[in-house]
N, C-alpha and C positions, 0 to 999 in steps of 0.2 A: 504494500500500500504506500502510495507516494506521500510526501510531506504535505502537498496541497490538499489531498483528501483528508488527511489527519487534521489539518487546520480547520477545514470546513466542518468536520464532525465535531470538533471542540466547540465551534461557535453554535452549531445546531443543538448540541447537548447542554450548553451552558444554562438556558432557562429552566431545564428540568432539574438541575441540581441546586439552584439558588434563585432568589427573587429580589429584584432591585426595587428601589423606591418608586421609580416611574410605573413599575408593574402594579404596585399596590394602589397608587393614585388612580391608575386606569380602572382597576377593579372597584375602587370606591366610587368613581364617577358612574360606572355602569350600575352598581347597586343603588345609588341615589336615584338614577333615572327609573329603575325598576320599582323602587319604593314609591316614587311619585305616581307611577302607573298603577300600583296597587291601591293607592288612595283613590284614584280616578275610578278603578274598577269596583271598589267598595261602594262608592256613590252610585255607580250604574246598577250594581246588584241590589242596592237598597231602594232606589227610586224607579228602576226599570229603564227600558230603552228610550223612554221619553226624553232622557237627558242627552241623547244623541240627535243627530239631524235626520235620522230615518223615521219614516212614517208608513202608513199603510200602502201607499202607492210606490214609494221609494223604500222598499224593505231591505235592500242591500246597499251598502255604501263603502266607506273606507276600509272596514274590516274585511269584507269579501275581496275588495281590490287587493289588499295586502296578502290575503290568503292565496290568491292566484299568483301574485308577484313572488311570494316565497316558494310556492310550488314550482314556478318557473326557475327560480334561483337554484333549486335542488338539482336541476338538470346539469348544473355546472360540474358537479363532482362525479357521480357514479357513471353517467353516460360518457362524458369526455374521458374520464379515467379508463373506463372499459374499452372504449374505442382505441385509445392510445395503446393499451396493453395488447388488444387483439391484432392491431396493425404492426406491433413490434417497434413503435417509434422510439428511437434511441434517446431522444431529448425529453422523454416524459418524466425522468427521475425527479427534478425539482418541482414538478407540478402536481403529480397525482395525489400525494398525501393531503395537501391543503385542500385540493378539490374535493376529495372524499369527506373531509371534515365539514366543508361548506354544505354538502348534501344533507348530512345528518342534522346539522344545526338548522338548516332551512326547513326541513320537514317537521321538526319539532315545533318551530315557531309557526309554521302554517297551521298545524293542528291547534295551537293555542288561539289563533285568530278565529277559528270556528267557535271556540268557547266564548270569546269576546262577543261574537255576533249573536249568541243565543240569549234570549231573555230569561230562559229557565235552563241554565247549564246542567242542573242536576238531572235533567231528563235526557242527557246525551246518549245514555246507554239504551234508550228506547229504540233508537234506530237499529241497534244490533238485535234487540229482543223482539221488536215488532215491525221492523222495517220491511217494506214490500220490495221484492227483487225486481219489480217493474221500474223502480225509480233509479235514475242515475246517481242520486244522492247516496243510496246504499252502496252502489258500485264504487263510488269515490271513497267512502269510509274504508272499505276492505282493500281498495287499491292503495290508499295512503298507508294503512297498516302493513301491507305486504312490502311496499316500497321502502318504508322505514326499517323494517326488520331485515330486508335484504341488504340495504345500505350499511346498517350497523355490522352485519356479518361480513360484508365485503371489506369494510374498513378494518375490522378486527383481523381477518385472515391475512390481509396485506401487511399488517403491523406485527405479526408474530415474531419474525426474526429480530425486529428492533426492540420488542418487549423483552425478548430473551437477553439482548445486549444490555438493556437497562437493568434487568434482574441481576446481572453479574456486577453492575456498578453500584447498586444501592447498598449502603453499609448495613450490616446485620443489626445495628442498634435501632434502625428504623423498622421495627418489626412488622407493623401493619402494612407499610408500603412494600416492604420486601416480600411479605406473604402474598400480596395481591399480584405483584409482578411474577412471582413464581407460579402462581395458579394460572394466570393468563398466558404464560409462556409455554404451557403444556409440554414441558420437558424437551423443548427445542434445543438441539445442540448443533444443528446444521449439517447432519449427515446427508450423503447423496440421496438416500431413500426419502428422508424428510423433505428435502428440497424438491425432489421429483413430485411427491404427493402435493406439496404446497403449490407448485407452479401449475399442476394439472387442475387443482381445485380452483385456483384463481382464474384460470382460463375458462373453466366451466361457469363460474360465477359471472365472469364478464359477459359470456354469451347469454346468460339468463337475464342479467340486469339491463341490457340494452332494450329488449322488448318490454320489460317491466317498466322502465322509465318512459318509453313511448306510450305504453298503456295508461300510465298514471296521468300524463298530460292530455291524452285523448279523452279519457273519462271525465276529467275536469271540464274540458270543452263541451262535452255532451250535456252537462248540467245546464249550460246556456243554449246550445244548439238544438236540443230536443224540446224546446218550448215553442209556443206559437207567437212569440214576440218577433215582430218583423226584423229588427236589427240583429237578432240572434238566430233567426231561422235560416241557417246556412249550413250546408254540408262541408263548407271549407273550414269550419271552426276547429276541427281536429288538427289539420295540418298547420293552421294559423297558430294554434297554441303550442304545438311541438316546435315549429320554427322559431316562434318568439321566445320559447324557453331556452333553446340552444343559444339564441342570440344574446339574451340577457345573461345566461349562464357563462358563456365564454367571456363576456365583459367582466363578470364578477370574479372569474379566475384571474384575469389580468390585474384587477385592482388588488386582489389578495396577494398575488405574486409580487406586486410592487411593494406592498407593505412588508411582506416577509423579507424581500431583498434588502429593504432599508433597516428594519429592526434587527435582523440577524447578520447584517453586513455581508451578504452573499453575492457581491458583485462578480466574483470570479466563477460562481456556479450558475446563477440566474443571469443569463446574458441577454444582449439586445436581440439575438436570434430567437430566443424563446418568445419574446414579446412580438417580434415580427411575424412569426408563424401563427401565433394566436390572433394577431392583427389581421392577417389575410383571411382567417376563418371568420373573424368578426365582420369584416367588410363583405364577405360572401353572403352571410346570413342577413346583413343589412339590406343588400340588394334583393334578396329573396323576399324580405318583408315589404320592400317597396313594391315589388311585383304583386304580392298578395293584396296589398291595399288598393293598388290600381285596379286589379281584377275585381275586387269586391265592390268598389264604388262605381266603376263603369257599368257593372252588371245591374246594381241597384238603380243607378241613375237612368239607364236605358229603359228599364221597365216603368219606373217612376210611379209606383203605387202611392196612395195617400200617406201611409206610414213611412215608406222609404223616403218620400219627398220631405217629410217633416224631419226625419233623422239626418238626411244629407244637409238640409238647411241649418239644422242645429249644430252640426259638426263644422261646417265651412264658414258660416257667418252668423251663428246664433250664440247661445249661452256657452256652448262647448268649444267654440272656435279657438280661443286662446290655448286651451289644452291640446286640441287636435293639431293646430299648426306648429306648436312647439314640438310635439311628438314627431311630426313629419320632417320638419327642417332641422330641429336640434337632435332628435333621437334616431333618425334614419339617414338623412342626407349628410349632416355634418360628419358622422363617423366615416362615411365613405370618402368624403373629400379629404379628411385628415390622413387617412391611410393611403389614398391615391396619390397625394402630392408628395414628391420626394423630400421636400424640406420639413414636412411634418410626419413623415413615415419613420418615426423613431420611438424610443421608449416613452417619452413624455407625451408625444402626440397620440400614441395608442392608448395610454392610460386615460387621457382626456376623452378620447373617443369612447372608451369603455364606460366612463362616468356618464357621458351623454347618452349612451345606449341604454343604460339601466334607468336613468331618469326618464328617458323617452318611453321605455316599456312600462314604467310605473304609471305614467300618464295614459298610456294606451289601455292598460287594465282599468283605469279609473273611468275613461269615457266608454269602454265596453260595458262595464257594470252600471254606472249611473246614467250614461247616455241612453242605453237600451231601455232603462226603466222610466225615463222621462217621456218616452213616446206614449201618448194617451191611448188606452184601449177602448175608450168611449169618447163621444164628442164633448169633453170637458176641458178646462184649462190645464195645460201641462203642469205637472208637479215640479217642485224645485228641491234641491238638496245642497247643503254645505256642511262639512264636518264641524262638530263642536269641540271645545277644548278637551272634553272627555276622550273623544276619538283621537285627537292629535296626541294626547298624553299616552294612550294605549299603543298608538303607532310607535312612538319613541321608545316605550317600554319593550315592545316586541323586537325592535331593532337592537336594543341593549341586551335582551336575552340572547338573540342570535350571536352578538359579539362575545357575550360571556361564555356561551357554549363552545364557540371556536377557541376562545382563550383557554378554557379549561382543558379541551382536547389537546391543544398545543403545549399545555403544561404537563400533560400526562404522556404524550407521545412526541417523538421528533417530528417537527413540521415538514421535514423532507425525509423520504424513505432512504435511510442510510444504507440498508442492505442492497438496494437497487443501485445506488451510487457505486458501491464496492463492486458489484457484478459488472457494471458498465466499465469501470476502471480496469477490471481484469480482462474484459473482452478487448478493450483498446490495447492493453499490454500484449495480449496474444496476437492481435492483428499486427502490431508494430514488430513483434518478434518474427512473425511469418514473413513480413515484407523485407526485414533485414536479412533473413535467411535466403530469400529469393535473390536479393541483390548480391549477397556473398557468392551464391551459386553461379 
């Protein structure tokens, strides 16, 4: 193992063995935000959903928007990680672990926003006990549970060699921590048989998780698409949601990768090439999302039913116009331009494009949910909606919970898969030795 890899490992493992003052300040800030959200939720639970901006005609709002947003963010990890593993991408090492952590955290927070949206959260289990299988809501609940369980298992399996490494580093005086790492390391010592079984299992899990991820986002889209509301009544919603999830998910990986690079000082490991490759993927899906939007609005506008006309007017020059045009120009066109132009096709430009992409996709989920519900079902005045401070507080609390889960996972496991870095280094050494032998011959 080279000195460079040893130095990288030291920096990656440092947060697992000690905690700096900035770390505890960060934890304190997150806990304070969550505590404020808990106060807001207590008020909502006591007073009911009347304290939100939702009413009988706008029965979904910011909470369901964020549910869809975090479901989309979950596509960042397991799907991208699985695809990179299946394709044997040699540059995946610095990416996959943090991406897998994002998936687990995003799915947990997505489930929490469902509870935020319920006026009677204690009845949540009724959908399991008495739910009708004809309803996409039931499919979504079981899909979310399956996706979360699979993502946790996938993260754990891919981390076993690193867990075993930490097991050997934890001092015996830390009895609880040592016992936990020993238990989760499942007697891993890195024998050829163990490595063969692990790689085969990871390959099988990767094959399973790709369709599971697609299924989860498709089922979520069916909650909207299988209604009779004109803006949602589209068979395109499945591919729209999957494409949007990959788009925002890739952007979230870029943002996470940039943070990891700065916090862990991994400039020599996470290079501009990693950002460039993900940037190309981001631009590709941005272009696909532009195509999907053009296809949807041209089709709706050509037929111009009463409801479609109201919806298009609302989006383009009505109450939703600011949200819609920021999404189009800032969330789709801007990332393409930033990645297309040579002088912005760099790490900073791609990070800005990723932030714009995720902001745009949050706005898109908002106008899908709220814009669809404002179209009148009967000849009455359209309803209006705007989130209250309760909803904004719970939004910030949800984001803080997401950050706290990722932070906790990064405190328990190396943020980068060290065993994969070692394997890649060994492969490079063997390839170098082979080339030198060929030159000598």
